[in-house]
N, C-alpha and C positions, 0 to 999 in steps of 0.2 A: 274151181277152185272157192273151197275155201278159207277164210278167215273172218276174224273176228271186224265187224263191220266198225262197236263200237270202238275199240282200239285203236282204229284207222280216223273215226273221226277225233277224237284224244291225241292224236299227232299232230293230224291235220291241225288242229286248233291251236294248238303248244306253236306250231311252227310259225302260223298266222301272223302271231304275234312281231316275230320278226319283219321287217319289212323291208330289211335289207340284205335276206335271203332269196337267190331264184329258186322255189318248189318245184319240182317234176314229181308224178305218181307215175309209177312202170309198174307193171303185172312181173313180178320175177319172182324166182324161187319157190314156186306155187303159189304164192300169197301176193301183196302190194309193197314194193318200194319206195321211198321218196329219198329222191333224189335234190341233194343241195349244196345248188350251185354247178351243178353239172357232176358230183359222186356220190355213190351210193352212201345213205347216211343210217338209215335206219330203216326195218321192215315191219312189218305184219307178218306171221307166218304162221298159219291157225289160230291158236290160242296165245300164241308170245310174238315178244320184239324178239327179232333180231337186231342185235347191236354189232356197230362197227367203230370200236376202238383202237386208242390207243394201245399197242403191243406191250409194250413198257412197263402199264398197271395193270398185267392179266394176273399176276399171283394177286393184288390188291381186289381185282375187281370178284376174281375165282372167291370169294370172302362173301360176297353180297346174298343175302335171302333172293332165292328163285332164280340165282345164277345156272345154266346148263351148257359146258361145252359144246362148241360148233363141233362133229365129227361127220366128215366126210369122206369115202372111199377108204375110212378105217385109220383116218388120218385128224389131227385135233389141230383145228383153225385157232393159231393165235390173234387176236387180236376181234375174234368176233364171237358170239353168243348170241344162244336162248334166253330168254328172262320169261320166266310162269308167270301167273298171276299174283301167286304170292311175293314175288318181286317188284311189281309195279302196280295192283292195286291201290296204294295211298299218294294219293296226289304228291308227298315228300317223297317217295321211292321211284314215283315214275320221274317226276323233276329230273331225279341223279341222272335215269338211264338216258335222258333227253341230253341233258346237259354235258357227260360223256361222251354219247355219241357226237352234237356239235362243234364239243371242242375238238374233237380230234378233226373232222371235218377240215377245220380250218387248213391242217399241214395236211393231213392224206392227198397221194396223187390217184388221181381218177382210175377207172378200170380204162383196157383196153378195147377198143372200138372193135366189133367182128366184123367182118363179111358174114353176108346171109347168102 
């Protein structure tokens, strides 16, 4: 599993500042997922962030630098995207994506547990 370890550390450090959050790290989607309060919030996938955000903000988010749609099985998933390094390199842009995901996480429903 190859993912950007430095980016994962950056996320970990950012999330650790909020002591009210329960953070769990889990290997998912070929990368590392950060679950916040039991819900998938943000991932590191190769060199990209994978963000979960309010689908109502899709058009606004698509205009951001570094945005890449999340497409699986020829279907674009609203409320999810990848962000390449140009979109998260600066502290300001990184914090935008983190806040976008954390804000939605408060309202997001947890994923369905799957039986193994």
